[in-house]
N, CA, C and O atoms as CSV, one atom per row, in Angstrom:
chain,resi,resn,atom,element,x,y,z
A,1,PHE,N,N,-10.101,1.756,13.664
A,1,PHE,CA,C,-8.815,1.810,12.274
A,1,PHE,C,C,-9.886,0.803,11.905
A,1,PHE,O,O,-11.031,0.834,11.454
A,2,ALA,N,N,-8.674,-0.439,12.442
A,2,ALA,CA,C,-8.270,-2.014,11.830
A,2,ALA,C,C,-9.471,-2.315,11.191
A,2,ALA,O,O,-9.574,-2.842,10.083
A,3,ASP,N,N,-10.491,-1.919,12.019
A,3,ASP,CA,C,-12.030,-2.743,10.902
A,3,ASP,C,C,-12.045,-1.946,9.735
A,3,ASP,O,O,-12.033,-2.502,8.637
A,4,GLY,N,N,-12.072,-0.584,9.843
A,4,GLY,CA,C,-11.594,0.018,8.390
A,4,GLY,C,C,-10.981,-0.225,7.482
A,4,GLY,O,O,-11.299,-0.554,6.340
A,5,MET,N,N,-9.665,-0.005,8.163
A,5,MET,CA,C,-8.908,-0.884,6.835
A,5,MET,C,C,-8.749,-2.192,6.294
A,5,MET,O,O,-7.943,-2.578,5.447
A,6,GLU,N,N,-9.943,-3.034,7.118
A,6,GLU,CA,C,-9.628,-4.428,6.603
A,6,GLU,C,C,-11.495,-4.624,5.707
A,6,GLU,O,O,-11.910,-5.729,5.357
A,7,ASP,N,N,-12.433,-3.112,5.487
A,7,ASP,CA,C,-13.188,-3.595,5.289
A,7,ASP,C,C,-12.708,-2.012,3.817
A,7,ASP,O,O,-13.362,-2.037,2.773
A,8,ASN,N,N,-12.095,-1.375,3.919
A,8,ASN,CA,C,-11.532,-0.328,2.719
A,8,ASN,C,C,-10.161,-0.521,3.453
A,8,ASN,O,O,-9.947,-0.097,4.588
A,9,PRO,N,N,-9.268,-1.196,2.697
A,9,PRO,CA,C,-7.688,-1.349,2.379
A,9,PRO,C,C,-7.121,-0.579,1.701
A,9,PRO,O,O,-5.927,-0.473,1.981
A,10,GLN,N,N,-7.537,0.137,0.756
A,10,GLN,CA,C,-6.469,0.819,-0.508
A,10,GLN,C,C,-7.423,2.338,-0.176
A,10,GLN,O,O,-7.735,3.110,-1.082
A,11,ASN,N,N,-7.774,2.550,1.229
A,11,ASN,CA,C,-7.765,4.120,1.368
A,11,ASN,C,C,-6.893,5.440,2.055
A,11,ASN,O,O,-6.711,5.826,3.210
A,12,VAL,N,N,-6.599,5.759,1.135
A,12,VAL,CA,C,-5.294,5.861,1.721
A,12,VAL,C,C,-4.722,7.033,3.005
A,12,VAL,O,O,-3.614,7.238,3.499
A,13,ALA,N,N,-6.077,7.634,3.221
A,13,ALA,CA,C,-6.054,8.612,4.110
A,13,ALA,C,C,-6.154,8.151,5.428
A,13,ALA,O,O,-5.345,8.584,6.250
A,14,LEU,N,N,-7.242,7.127,5.860
A,14,LEU,CA,C,-7.744,6.044,6.319
A,14,LEU,C,C,-6.226,5.319,6.718
A,14,LEU,O,O,-5.930,5.451,7.905
A,15,ALA,N,N,-5.352,4.660,5.969
A,15,ALA,CA,C,-3.953,3.981,6.544
A,15,ALA,C,C,-2.881,4.633,6.920
A,15,ALA,O,O,-1.856,4.165,7.417
A,16,VAL,N,N,-3.332,6.577,6.481
A,16,VAL,CA,C,-2.472,7.748,7.172
A,16,VAL,C,C,-2.739,7.885,8.568
A,16,VAL,O,O,-1.975,8.103,9.508
A,17,ALA,N,N,-3.810,7.737,8.525
A,17,ALA,CA,C,-4.897,8.088,10.102
A,17,ALA,C,C,-4.101,7.164,11.496
A,17,ALA,O,O,-3.642,7.407,12.612
A,18,TYR,N,N,-4.269,6.186,10.730
A,18,TYR,CA,C,-4.309,4.694,11.545
A,18,TYR,C,C,-2.884,4.455,11.975
A,18,TYR,O,O,-2.532,3.953,13.042
A,19,ALA,N,N,-1.910,5.001,10.737
A,19,ALA,CA,C,-0.138,4.990,11.158
A,19,ALA,C,C,0.076,6.227,11.786
A,19,ALA,O,O,1.249,6.418,12.108
A,20,ASP,N,N,-0.720,7.125,12.053
A,20,ASP,CA,C,-0.623,7.919,13.014
A,20,ASP,C,C,-0.691,8.258,14.081
A,20,ASP,O,O,0.014,9.004,14.761
A,21,TRP,N,N,-2.250,7.280,14.423
A,21,TRP,CA,C,-2.481,6.917,15.922
A,21,TRP,C,C,-1.545,6.306,16.535
A,21,TRP,O,O,-1.105,6.697,17.616
A,22,LEU,N,N,-1.055,5.098,15.816
A,22,LEU,CA,C,-0.458,4.176,16.231
A,22,LEU,C,C,0.588,4.936,16.667
A,22,LEU,O,O,1.113,4.866,17.778
A,23,LEU,N,N,0.909,5.735,15.679
A,23,LEU,CA,C,2.732,6.660,16.116
A,23,LEU,C,C,2.487,7.094,17.598
A,23,LEU,O,O,2.989,6.718,18.658
A,24,GLU,N,N,1.901,7.664,17.406
A,24,GLU,CA,C,1.112,8.943,18.488
A,24,GLU,C,C,0.991,7.918,19.725
A,24,GLU,O,O,1.345,8.575,20.704
A,25,GLU,N,N,0.633,6.523,20.166
A,25,GLU,CA,C,0.740,5.586,21.059
A,25,GLU,C,C,1.970,4.747,21.266
A,25,GLU,O,O,1.854,3.763,21.998
A,26,GLY,N,N,3.119,5.005,20.724
A,26,GLY,CA,C,3.738,4.602,20.568
A,26,GLY,C,C,4.412,2.928,19.753
A,26,GLY,O,O,5.535,2.423,19.771
A,27,LYS,N,N,3.356,2.576,19.238
A,27,LYS,CA,C,3.473,1.714,18.522
A,27,LYS,C,C,3.930,1.752,16.775
A,27,LYS,O,O,3.299,2.031,15.756
A,28,ARG,N,N,5.306,1.333,17.036
A,28,ARG,CA,C,6.300,2.214,15.553
A,28,ARG,C,C,6.121,1.052,14.472
A,28,ARG,O,O,5.952,1.155,13.257
A,29,ARG,N,N,6.220,-0.222,15.375
A,29,ARG,CA,C,6.278,-1.427,14.646
A,29,ARG,C,C,5.222,-1.212,14.026
A,29,ARG,O,O,5.494,-0.521,13.044
A,30,GLN,N,N,3.862,-1.502,14.096
A,30,GLN,CA,C,2.980,-1.971,13.866
A,30,GLN,C,C,2.137,-0.437,12.956
A,30,GLN,O,O,1.097,-0.438,12.297
A,31,ALA,N,N,2.821,0.406,13.183
A,31,ALA,CA,C,2.560,1.559,11.961
A,31,ALA,C,C,3.112,1.593,11.009
A,31,ALA,O,O,2.910,2.376,10.081
A,32,VAL,N,N,3.937,0.717,11.076
A,32,VAL,CA,C,4.940,0.353,9.825
A,32,VAL,C,C,4.377,-0.486,8.858
A,32,VAL,O,O,4.248,-0.303,7.647
A,33,ALA,N,N,3.966,-1.720,9.779
A,33,ALA,CA,C,2.765,-2.867,9.309
A,33,ALA,C,C,1.714,-1.866,8.534
A,33,ALA,O,O,1.894,-1.542,7.360
A,34,VAL,N,N,0.825,-1.506,9.156
A,34,VAL,CA,C,-0.281,-0.411,8.274
A,34,VAL,C,C,0.345,0.111,7.144
A,34,VAL,O,O,-0.277,-0.069,6.097
A,35,MET,N,N,1.568,0.801,7.053
A,35,MET,CA,C,1.520,1.445,5.919
A,35,MET,C,C,2.417,0.190,4.606
A,35,MET,O,O,2.551,0.179,3.383
A,36,ARG,N,N,2.694,-0.395,5.353
A,36,ARG,CA,C,3.359,-1.612,4.595
A,36,ARG,C,C,2.350,-2.695,3.976
A,36,ARG,O,O,2.574,-3.364,2.967
A,37,ARG,N,N,1.314,-2.735,4.692
A,37,ARG,CA,C,0.181,-3.265,4.049
A,37,ARG,C,C,-0.554,-2.779,3.204
A,37,ARG,O,O,-1.184,-3.412,2.357
A,38,TYR,N,N,-0.538,-1.597,3.361
A,38,TYR,CA,C,-1.097,-0.759,2.524
A,38,TYR,C,C,-0.810,-0.503,0.997
A,38,TYR,O,O,-1.484,-0.434,-0.031
A,39,VAL,N,N,0.215,-0.421,1.266
A,39,VAL,CA,C,1.077,-0.583,0.249
A,39,VAL,C,C,1.695,-1.969,-0.854
A,39,VAL,O,O,2.397,-2.115,-1.855
A,40,ARG,N,N,1.284,-2.384,-0.357
A,40,ARG,CA,C,1.427,-3.982,-0.942
A,40,ARG,C,C,-0.203,-4.016,-1.360
A,40,ARG,O,O,-0.304,-4.246,-2.565
A,41,ASP,N,N,-1.001,-3.914,-0.956
A,41,ASP,CA,C,-2.532,-3.585,-1.736
A,41,ASP,C,C,-2.541,-2.544,-2.986
A,41,ASP,O,O,-3.358,-2.646,-3.902
A,42,THR,N,N,-1.931,-1.926,-2.949
A,42,THR,CA,C,-2.025,-0.993,-4.099
A,42,THR,C,C,-0.957,-0.528,-3.846
A,42,THR,O,O,-0.626,0.160,-2.881
A,43,PRO,N,N,-0.150,-1.015,-5.017
A,43,PRO,CA,C,1.306,-0.585,-5.795
A,43,PRO,C,C,1.589,0.468,-6.223
A,43,PRO,O,O,2.638,1.111,-6.216
A,44,SER,N,N,0.591,0.653,-6.619
A,44,SER,CA,C,0.723,1.691,-7.760
A,44,SER,C,C,-0.149,3.106,-7.493
A,44,SER,O,O,-0.672,3.737,-8.412
A,45,SER,N,N,-0.235,3.602,-5.687
A,45,SER,CA,C,-0.620,4.749,-4.921
A,45,SER,C,C,1.240,5.441,-4.533
A,45,SER,O,O,2.090,5.173,-3.684
A,46,VAL,N,N,1.163,6.251,-5.514
A,46,VAL,CA,C,3.169,7.185,-5.400
A,46,VAL,C,C,2.948,7.989,-3.567
A,46,VAL,O,O,3.874,8.153,-2.772
A,47,ARG,N,N,1.370,8.382,-3.309
A,47,ARG,CA,C,1.179,8.864,-2.137
A,47,ARG,C,C,2.069,7.497,-0.622
A,47,ARG,O,O,2.888,7.602,0.291
A,48,GLY,N,N,1.192,6.376,-1.248
A,48,GLY,CA,C,1.105,5.576,-0.219
A,48,GLY,C,C,2.567,5.180,-0.113
A,48,GLY,O,O,2.929,4.991,1.048
A,49,TRP,N,N,3.573,4.995,-1.125
A,49,TRP,CA,C,4.819,4.827,-0.879
A,49,TRP,C,C,5.798,6.154,-0.693
A,49,TRP,O,O,7.026,6.143,-0.783
A,50,THR,N,N,4.919,7.349,-0.400
A,50,THR,CA,C,5.772,7.900,-0.024
A,50,THR,C,C,5.949,8.630,2.023
A,50,THR,O,O,6.802,9.074,2.790
A,51,VAL,N,N,4.342,8.264,1.972
A,51,VAL,CA,C,3.895,8.173,3.226
A,51,VAL,C,C,4.695,6.986,4.136
A,51,VAL,O,O,5.119,7.247,5.262
A,52,TYR,N,N,4.876,5.426,3.409
A,52,TYR,CA,C,5.781,4.776,4.169
A,52,TYR,C,C,7.043,4.878,4.280
A,52,TYR,O,O,7.686,4.328,5.174
A,53,GLY,N,N,7.670,5.803,3.120
A,53,GLY,CA,C,8.916,5.774,2.957
A,53,GLY,C,C,9.173,7.059,4.235
A,53,GLY,O,O,9.706,6.671,5.275
A,54,GLU,N,N,8.998,7.736,4.184
A,54,GLU,CA,C,8.915,8.666,5.414
A,54,GLU,C,C,8.718,7.909,6.961
A,54,GLU,O,O,9.459,7.755,7.932
A,55,LEU,N,N,7.436,7.565,6.662
A,55,LEU,CA,C,6.945,6.758,8.166
A,55,LEU,C,C,8.772,5.379,8.392
A,55,LEU,O,O,9.070,4.960,9.510
A,56,CYS,N,N,9.331,5.122,7.542
A,56,CYS,CA,C,10.074,4.117,7.218
A,56,CYS,C,C,12.005,4.727,7.932
A,56,CYS,O,O,12.862,4.021,8.464
A,57,ARG,N,N,12.046,6.258,7.613
A,57,ARG,CA,C,13.121,7.025,7.484
A,57,ARG,C,C,12.984,7.372,9.351
A,57,ARG,O,O,13.889,7.206,10.169
A,58,ARG,N,N,11.504,7.910,9.646
A,58,ARG,CA,C,11.312,8.523,10.853
A,58,ARG,C,C,11.339,7.416,11.903
A,58,ARG,O,O,11.599,7.767,13.054
A,59,THR,N,N,11.053,5.844,11.609
A,59,THR,CA,C,11.093,4.908,12.432
A,59,THR,C,C,12.623,4.459,12.235
A,59,THR,O,O,13.019,3.753,13.162
A,60,ASP,N,N,13.103,4.588,11.725
A,60,ASP,CA,C,14.189,3.911,11.555
A,60,ASP,C,C,14.302,2.303,11.633
A,60,ASP,O,O,15.041,1.523,12.234
A,61,ALA,N,N,13.244,2.183,10.759
A,61,ALA,CA,C,12.563,0.776,10.581
A,61,ALA,C,C,13.483,-0.296,9.519
A,61,ALA,O,O,13.416,-1.525,9.511
A,62,GLY,N,N,14.309,0.544,8.682
A,62,GLY,CA,C,15.094,-0.430,7.256
A,62,GLY,C,C,14.299,-0.491,6.356
A,62,GLY,O,O,14.562,-1.360,5.524
A,63,CYS,N,N,13.346,0.136,6.168
A,63,CYS,CA,C,12.844,-0.538,4.839
A,63,CYS,C,C,12.646,0.836,3.716
A,63,CYS,O,O,12.130,0.766,2.600
A,64,ALA,N,N,13.114,1.849,4.258
A,64,ALA,CA,C,13.413,3.154,3.767
A,64,ALA,C,C,13.629,2.941,2.254
A,64,ALA,O,O,13.184,3.761,1.451
A,65,ALA,N,N,14.577,1.418,1.706
A,65,ALA,CA,C,15.432,1.704,0.135
A,65,ALA,C,C,14.186,0.658,-0.494
A,65,ALA,O,O,13.948,0.746,-1.699
A,66,GLU,N,N,13.350,-0.392,0.400
A,66,GLU,CA,C,12.121,-1.070,-0.530
A,66,GLU,C,C,10.896,0.319,-0.915
A,66,GLU,O,O,10.315,0.285,-2.000
A,67,ALA,N,N,10.721,1.041,-0.286
A,67,ALA,CA,C,9.610,2.286,-0.249
A,67,ALA,C,C,10.622,3.261,-1.583
A,67,ALA,O,O,9.967,4.157,-2.114
A,68,ALA,N,N,11.267,3.192,-1.802
A,68,ALA,CA,C,12.269,4.210,-2.452
A,68,ALA,C,C,12.077,3.538,-3.763
A,68,ALA,O,O,11.968,4.151,-4.825
A,69,ALA,N,N,12.037,2.072,-3.615
A,69,ALA,CA,C,11.788,1.217,-4.849
A,69,ALA,C,C,10.512,1.238,-5.150
A,69,ALA,O,O,10.113,1.714,-6.212
A,70,GLY,N,N,9.728,0.727,-4.256
A,70,GLY,CA,C,7.843,0.665,-4.751
A,70,GLY,C,C,7.584,2.135,-5.229
A,70,GLY,O,O,6.556,2.162,-5.906
A,71,ARG,N,N,8.236,3.500,-5.091
A,71,ARG,CA,C,7.538,4.485,-5.784
A,71,ARG,C,C,8.034,4.779,-6.507
A,71,ARG,O,O,7.393,5.446,-7.319
A,72,ALA,N,N,9.584,4.536,-6.822
A,72,ALA,CA,C,10.127,4.772,-8.343
A,72,ALA,C,C,9.172,3.588,-9.722
A,72,ALA,O,O,9.054,3.764,-10.934
A,73,ARG,N,N,8.682,2.500,-8.868
A,73,ARG,CA,C,7.621,1.679,-9.812
A,73,ARG,C,C,6.275,2.792,-9.836
A,73,ARG,O,O,5.932,3.371,-10.867
A,74,ALA,N,N,5.707,2.938,-8.728
A,74,ALA,CA,C,4.149,3.559,-9.085
A,74,ALA,C,C,4.484,4.536,-9.885
A,74,ALA,O,O,3.629,4.672,-10.760
A,75,GLN,N,N,5.622,5.510,-10.001
A,75,GLN,CA,C,5.436,6.541,-10.870
A,75,GLN,C,C,5.539,5.893,-11.833
A,75,GLN,O,O,4.688,6.179,-12.675
A,76,ARG,N,N,6.217,5.115,-12.114
A,76,ARG,CA,C,6.158,4.664,-14.004
A,76,ARG,C,C,4.701,4.215,-14.214
A,76,ARG,O,O,4.320,4.489,-15.352
A,77,SER,N,N,3.812,3.630,-13.484
A,77,SER,CA,C,2.909,2.662,-13.772
A,77,SER,C,C,1.883,3.513,-13.702
A,77,SER,O,O,1.758,4.478,-12.948
A,78,LEU,N,N,0.562,2.789,-15.189
A,78,LEU,CA,C,-0.137,3.923,-15.344
A,78,LEU,C,C,-1.319,2.824,-14.843
A,78,LEU,O,O,-2.390,3.203,-15.319
A,79,GLY,N,N,-1.507,1.507,-13.990
A,79,GLY,CA,C,-2.811,1.041,-13.972
A,79,GLY,C,C,-3.445,1.460,-13.212
A,79,GLY,O,O,-3.310,2.641,-12.894
A,80,ILE,N,N,-4.322,0.709,-12.665
A,80,ILE,CA,C,-5.248,0.919,-11.871
A,80,ILE,C,C,-4.561,-0.062,-10.921
A,80,ILE,O,O,-3.723,-0.834,-11.386
A,81,ASP,N,N,-4.890,-0.084,-9.502
A,81,ASP,CA,C,-4.995,-0.827,-8.420
A,81,ASP,C,C,-5.851,-1.835,-8.001
A,81,ASP,O,O,-6.404,-1.332,-7.024
A,82,LEU,N,N,-6.505,-3.477,-8.217
A,82,LEU,CA,C,-7.680,-4.162,-8.464
A,82,LEU,C,C,-7.679,-4.360,-6.997
A,82,LEU,O,O,-6.570,-4.413,-6.465
A,83,PRO,N,N,-8.994,-4.509,-6.065
A,83,PRO,CA,C,-8.899,-4.874,-4.960
A,83,PRO,C,C,-8.516,-6.138,-4.927
A,83,PRO,O,O,-8.570,-7.068,-5.732
A,84,PRO,N,N,-7.948,-5.946,-3.384
A,84,PRO,CA,C,-6.534,-7.269,-2.566
A,84,PRO,C,C,-7.696,-8.575,-2.832
A,84,PRO,O,O,-8.919,-8.611,-2.698
A,85,GLY,N,N,-6.803,-9.481,-3.219
A,85,GLY,CA,C,-7.502,-10.669,-3.804
A,85,GLY,C,C,-8.154,-11.060,-5.247
A,85,GLY,O,O,-8.516,-12.205,-5.517
A,86,GLN,N,N,-8.253,-9.964,-6.125
A,86,GLN,CA,C,-8.708,-10.005,-6.968
A,86,GLN,C,C,-7.765,-10.338,-8.271
A,86,GLN,O,O,-6.850,-9.583,-8.600
A,87,LEU,N,N,-8.027,-11.330,-8.852
A,87,LEU,CA,C,-6.928,-11.557,-10.268
A,87,LEU,C,C,-7.051,-10.992,-11.101
A,87,LEU,O,O,-8.200,-10.610,-11.326
A,88,GLN,N,N,-6.159,-10.668,-11.884
A,88,GLN,CA,C,-5.928,-9.541,-13.577
A,88,GLN,C,C,-6.672,-10.291,-14.073
A,88,GLN,O,O,-6.640,-11.520,-14.010
A,89,PRO,N,N,-7.579,-9.473,-14.737
A,89,PRO,CA,C,-8.342,-9.821,-15.664
A,89,PRO,C,C,-7.817,-10.434,-16.980
A,89,PRO,O,O,-6.804,-9.835,-17.342
A,90,ASN,N,N,-8.177,-11.439,-17.818
A,90,ASN,CA,C,-7.503,-12.183,-18.804
A,90,ASN,C,C,-6.887,-10.823,-19.973
A,90,ASN,O,O,-7.038,-9.618,-19.770
A,91,GLY,N,N,-6.097,-11.540,-21.337
A,91,GLY,CA,C,-6.064,-10.727,-22.463
A,91,GLY,C,C,-6.958,-11.213,-22.647
A,91,GLY,O,O,-7.518,-12.032,-21.919
A,92,LEU,N,N,-7.405,-10.680,-24.008
A,92,LEU,CA,C,-8.150,-11.170,-25.232
A,92,LEU,C,C,-8.969,-12.484,-25.740
A,92,LEU,O,O,-10.118,-12.875,-25.948
A,93,PHE,N,N,-7.578,-12.912,-25.800
A,93,PHE,CA,C,-7.443,-13.989,-25.868
A,93,PHE,C,C,-7.824,-15.238,-24.817
A,93,PHE,O,O,-8.532,-16.201,-25.111
A,94,GLY,N,N,-7.284,-15.030,-23.721
A,94,GLY,CA,C,-7.616,-15.694,-22.595
A,94,GLY,C,C,-9.270,-15.578,-22.465
A,94,GLY,O,O,-9.858,-16.609,-22.139
A,95,ARG,N,N,-9.917,-14.577,-22.663
A,95,ARG,CA,C,-10.909,-14.672,-22.550
A,95,ARG,C,C,-12.170,-15.280,-23.772
A,95,ARG,O,O,-13.354,-15.513,-23.527
A,96,LEU,N,N,-11.345,-15.449,-25.303
A,96,LEU,CA,C,-12.316,-15.981,-25.918
A,96,LEU,C,C,-12.260,-17.130,-25.974
A,96,LEU,O,O,-13.123,-17.779,-26.564
A,97,ILE,N,N,-10.850,-17.879,-25.153
A,97,ILE,CA,C,-10.907,-19.339,-24.496
A,97,ILE,C,C,-12.130,-19.891,-23.254
A,97,ILE,O,O,-12.822,-20.903,-23.153
A,98,GLU,N,N,-11.984,-18.841,-22.555
A,98,GLU,CA,C,-12.937,-19.521,-21.919
A,98,GLU,C,C,-14.144,-19.552,-21.847
A,98,GLU,O,O,-14.652,-20.144,-20.895
A,99,ARG,N,N,-14.893,-18.974,-22.752
A,99,ARG,CA,C,-15.988,-19.133,-23.362
A,99,ARG,C,C,-16.258,-20.224,-24.296
A,99,ARG,O,O,-17.355,-20.306,-24.850
């Protein structure tokens, strides 16, 4: 799971499966950390924020408010998440200046 998440950190199905497996193994903090990292890498994922919020409530991790706020932002966002670490593209004038 860890290798898969490193290769494809924006795969919600993989993140959810990994978090579920960690919960089954009794590793609650690690499960929450997996979903927290996923939503930080993919902030426009409503499903990710929803799962993160449910996990926060189930584990009493104290992050339910953060998850609710993130979900609300994701519902208003129409953007597409860039791969983690990739900078936002420059606007029209930024591209002209670079050339």
